[in-house]
C-alpha positions in Angstrom: 4.1 2.6 -11.2 1.8 2.8 -8.3 -1.7 3.8 -7.7 -5.0 3.6 -5.6 -7.8 2.6 -7.5 -10.3 4.3 -5.4 -8.2 7.0 -3.8 -11.3 8.9 -2.5 -11.9 6.3 0.0 -8.9 7.4 1.7 -10.6 10.0 2.9 -12.3 7.8 5.5 -8.7 7.9 7.3 -10.0 11.3 8.9 -11.7 9.4 11.1 -8.8 7.9 12.7 -7.8 10.9 14.5 -11.3 11.3 16.2 -11.1 7.8 17.4 -7.9 9.0 19.1 -9.0 11.9 20.5 -12.0 9.8 21.8 -9.8 7.4 23.6 -7.8 9.9 25.4 -10.5 11.7 26.7 -12.6 8.7 27.8 -9.1 7.6 29.4 -8.7 11.5 31.2 -12.5 11.0 32.2 -11.8 7.6 33.9 -8.7 8.5 35.5 -10.4 11.5 37.2 -13.3 8.8 38.5 -11.2 6.8 40.0 -9.1 9.7 41.9 -12.3 11.0 43.2 -13.1 7.6 44.3 -9.8 7.3 46.5 -6.7 7.2 47.0 -4.5 6.4 44.0 -2.4 3.8 45.6 -5.2 2.0 47.7 -7.2 2.0 44.4 -4.1 0.2 42.9 -4.4 -2.4 45.4 -8.2 -3.1 45.1 -7.6 -3.7 41.2 -4.5 -5.5 40.7 -5.1 -6.9 37.3 -5.9 -4.2 35.8 -3.3 -3.1 33.2 -3.3 0.0 31.4 -0.6 -1.0 29.0 -2.9 -3.9 27.5 -5.1 -0.6 27.1 -3.1 1.0 25.2 -1.6 -1.9 23.1 -5.4 -3.0 22.2 -6.2 0.4 21.0 -3.0 0.8 19.0 -3.6 -2.2 17.4 -7.1 -1.6 16.4 -6.2 1.8 14.8 -3.5 0.4 13.0 -5.7 -2.5 11.4 -8.2 0.0 10.6 -5.6 2.1 8.6 -4.8 -1.3 7.1 -8.2 -1.8 6.1 -9.2 1.6 4.9 -5.7 1.2 2.9 -6.7 -2.3 1.6 -10.5 -0.8 0.5 -8.8 2.1 -1.8 -6.9 -1.1 -3.6 -3.4 0.1 -4.1 -2.0 -1.3 -7.1 1.2 -1.7 -9.0 1.7 -1.3 -12.8 3.0 -4.1 -14.2 3.3 -3.4 -18.0 4.6 -0.6 -19.7 3.6 0.3 -23.3 4.0 3.2 -25.5 0.9 4.5 -27.1 -0.4 7.3 -29.5 -3.2 9.7 -28.8 -4.4 12.7 -30.0 -5.8 15.3 -27.8 -6.1 19.2 -27.1 -4.6 20.2 -23.7 -7.2 22.0 -21.8 -6.6 23.8 -18.6 -9.5 25.0 -16.0 -8.9 28.1 -14.0 -11.1 28.1 -11.2 -12.4 31.2 -9.2 -11.7 30.6 -5.1 -12.3 34.6 -4.6 -14.8 35.3 -1.8 -17.2 36.7 -3.8 -17.9 32.7 -5.1 -19.0 32.3 -1.5 -22.2 34.3 -2.6 -25.4 32.1 -2.8 -27.3 33.9 -5.1 -27.4 30.3 -6.5 -27.7 27.2 -4.8 -26.2 26.1 -2.4 -23.3 28.8 -3.7 -21.5 29.9 -6.6 -18.2 28.0 -5.9 -20.2 24.6 -4.7 -22.1 24.6 -8.4 -18.6 26.0 -9.6 -16.4 23.0 -8.3 -19.4 20.6 -8.9 -19.3 21.7 -12.6 -15.6 21.6 -13.0 -15.5 17.9 -11.5 -18.3 16.8 -14.1 -16.1 18.9 -16.6 -12.9 16.7 -15.9 -15.1 13.5 -16.2 -16.8 14.4 -19.5 -13.4 15.2 -21.1 -11.2 12.3 -20.0 -8.8 11.4 -22.9 -7.8 15.2 -23.2 -4.8 16.2 -21.1 -6.1 18.9 -18.7 -4.7 21.0 -16.1 -5.9 23.0 -12.9 -5.1 26.3 -12.0 -7.2 28.6 -9.0 -6.9 32.2 -8.3 -8.3 34.9 -6.4 -6.0 37.9 -5.9 -3.3 35.8 -7.5 -3.2 32.6 -9.6 -1.7 29.3 -8.7 -1.0 26.0 -10.7 -2.8 23.1 -9.0 -1.8 20.7 -11.3 0.2 21.0 -15.2 -1.6 19.3 -17.7 -2.0 15.5 -17.6 -3.7 12.5 -18.0 -3.8 11.7 -13.8 -7.6 12.7 -13.7 -7.7 11.3 -9.9 -5.1 14.2 -8.9 -7.5 17.3 -10.5 -10.6 15.7 -9.3 -8.5 15.4 -5.6 -7.5 19.3 -6.0 -11.3 20.5 -7.0 -12.5 18.6 -3.7 -10.2 20.6 -1.5 -10.6 24.0 -3.2 -11.7 26.4 -1.2 -10.4 30.5 -0.9 -8.7 29.5 2.4 -6.0 27.9 0.5 -4.8 31.2 -1.2 -3.5 33.8 0.6 -4.4 37.2 -1.7 -8.1 38.0 -1.9 -9.6 39.9 -5.1 -10.2 38.6 -8.6 -7.3 38.7 -10.8 -8.5 36.9 -14.0 -5.6 38.4 -16.0 -3.0 36.5 -14.0 -4.8 33.6 -14.5 -4.4 33.7 -18.2 -1.2 34.6 -18.1 -0.1 31.6 -16.0 -1.9 29.1 -18.2 -0.1 30.8 -21.0 3.1 29.3 -19.3 1.7 26.6 -18.1 1.4 24.9 -21.9 3.6 22.5 -23.7 5.9 25.1 -25.6 6.2 22.4 -28.5 2.1 22.8 -28.3 1.2 25.8 -30.6 -2.5 25.7 -31.2 -3.8 22.5 -29.4 -4.8 24.8 -26.5 -7.9 25.6 -24.3 -8.6 27.4 -21.1 -11.7 27.4 -19.1 -12.2 30.0 -17.1 -15.1 29.8 -14.6 -15.9 32.7 -12.3 -18.3 35.2 -11.6 -16.4 38.2 -13.7 -15.5 40.7 -10.8 -12.4 41.5 -12.3 -10.5 43.9 -9.8 -7.4 44.4 -12.7 -7.4 45.7 -16.0 -5.5 43.7 -18.0 -7.6 40.4 -18.3 -8.7 41.5 -22.2 -4.8 42.1 -23.1 -4.1 39.1 -21.6 -7.0 37.2 -22.9 -5.5 38.8 -26.7 -2.2 37.6 -26.0 -3.7 33.8 -25.3 -5.4 34.1 -28.9 -2.1 35.1 -30.7 -0.7 32.2 -28.7 -3.3 29.6 -30.1 -5.0 29.3 -27.2 -8.9 29.5 -27.3 -10.7 30.5 -24.2 -14.3 29.5 -22.8 -15.7 31.4 -20.3 -18.1 30.0 -17.8 -20.0 32.6 -15.5 -21.3 31.7 -12.3 -23.6 34.1 -10.5 -26.6 36.3 -10.8 -27.4 39.7 -12.1 -29.3 40.3 -9.6 -26.1 39.2 -7.0 -26.2 38.1 -3.3 -24.3 39.3 0.1 -20.8 37.6 0.5 -21.1 36.0 3.7 -17.8 35.9 5.8 -16.3 34.8 9.5 -15.8 37.1 11.7 -14.5 36.1 15.3 -16.3 32.5 14.9 -19.6 34.2 13.9 -21.4 34.5 10.2 -21.9 37.6 8.9 -21.5 39.7 5.6 -18.6 41.4 3.7 -19.5 45.2 4.2 -18.0 48.4 2.6 -16.7 51.7 4.1 -19.7 52.7 4.9 -20.9 49.2 7.0 -23.7 48.2 4.8 -23.3 45.0 3.1 -21.8 44.6 -0.1 -23.5 42.8 -2.9 -21.8 40.9 -5.5 -23.3 40.5 -9.1 -22.2 38.3 -11.7 -19.9 40.5 -14.3 -21.1 39.0 -17.6 -19.6 41.9 -19.9 -16.1 41.0 -18.6 -16.6 37.0 -19.4 -18.1 37.7 -22.7 -14.9 40.0 -23.5 -12.3 37.7 -22.2 -14.3 34.4 -24.7 -14.3 37.2 -27.5 -10.6 38.3 -27.4 -9.8 34.8 -27.7 -12.1 33.3 -30.4 -13.9 31.6 -27.6 -17.4 31.1 -26.1 -19.3 32.3 -23.0 -21.7 30.2 -21.1 -23.9 31.2 -18.5 -24.3 28.4 -15.7 -27.3 29.6 -14.3 -28.7 27.7 -17.2 -28.8 23.9 -17.5 -25.6 23.0 -16.5 -25.5 19.5 -18.4 -26.1 21.8 -21.8 -23.4 24.2 -20.9 -21.2 20.8 -20.5 -22.4 19.3 -23.9 -21.6 22.7 -25.4 -18.1 23.0 -23.7 -17.3 19.1 -24.8 -18.7 19.9 -28.4 -16.3 23.2 -29.1 -13.7 21.3 -27.4 -14.0 18.0 -29.8 -13.8 19.9 -32.5 -10.9 21.4 -32.1 -7.5 20.2 -34.0 -6.0 17.5 -32.1 -2.2 17.0 -31.2 -0.6 13.4 -31.8 1.3 12.2 -28.8 3.3 9.3 -28.0 3.1 8.2 -24.4 4.7 5.4 -22.3 1.9 4.3 -19.9 1.3 1.4 -17.7 -1.5 -0.4 -19.5 -2.0 -3.5 -16.8 -2.2 -2.9 -12.8 -2.2 -5.5 -10.2 -4.0 -5.1 -7.4 -2.5 -5.6 -3.8 -5.3 -5.4 -1.4 -5.4 -8.7 -0.1 -2.1 -8.0 1.7 -3.7 -4.9 3.6 -6.9 -6.8 4.3 -5.3 -9.9 5.4 -2.3 -8.1 7.4 -5.6 -5.8 9.5 -7.6 -8.6 9.9 -4.9 -10.6 11.5 -4.4 -7.4 13.9 -7.6 -7.6 14.8 -7.8 -11.2 15.7 -4.5 -10.8 17.9 -6.3 -7.6 19.6 -9.3 -9.7 20.2 -6.8 -12.3 22.0 -5.1 -9.8 24.1 -7.0 -9.8 27.5 -7.4 -6.0 29.1 -6.3 -8.0 32.5 -2.7 -8.7 33.7 -1.6 -12.3 33.7 -1.8 -14.0 36.6 2.2 -14.2 36.8 2.6 -10.3 36.4 -0.3 -9.8 39.0 0.9 -8.8 42.7 -0.9 -9.4 45.5 -4.5 -7.2 46.2 -5.5 -6.1 49.7 -7.2 -8.3 50.5 -5.3 -11.5 49.0 -4.2 -14.2 51.7 -1.1 -15.4 52.2 
């Protein structure tokens, strides 16, 4: 079993394309400057020891070394001991609303940012349970089935944004229906669904789906994000920030619909929470509600010991840096041709 102990460190790999782009731009600028200086053949004779290939080689070695050092920093590990363990848990699916209205900033920094941060804290607080993740707007998608791989869920939450969903709107009913299909069929009563949304339901089947979920043993907790006063919904149009507008051209005000969320929670014997209050209080109440649920006993074969192999990546990265340092930018004397002013 392979894993990264600190998978979040791999985000640093994102600087490598930026470095490659910077190298390419500076190389083009250098080339243009030499062309302005004089004739290409004449300039090459004036610089007989110049080697563009060594520039490419040294830069490639530097990029490869940085990539290896970053991977080593994330600490790649391989499982070395497989064991069967028994554990009791509840299957909890988090359904995160990614509709455009979640971009409203009536709570700072925005509804989506607050909801995403709360979901990440909830994942940390529910470690020990089996967790899954659904994102929804006009349609719903299963980002992660129920699992104990919390790193995958955290990674999905970090990248969650309205742009990853093709259909806009808010269809909470479809999110509930997808959650019902995503639980283990053998699990009849150890199931919970946490819906994090502003409640702007654009369909009318949410209550029906909540009732069906309750019949199947799903307990639904609803967490409302936003205010009753509401806020404008920012959108990007032709690269400029604007607000979503109605048919008359007036900015649309999005408001928290607590009535819908309360109704969904009530239909499924759950609870409703408002995230505008102390988020830690809401988090503790959710953890308490889930901890009181009857838990199912599961047998899992998991790797209980992992061996770190970061040293191989760090060592190879440092070796490439040393090689890069020892390679000169100039051509070797044997391969250097005669310059314009060299004597015979």
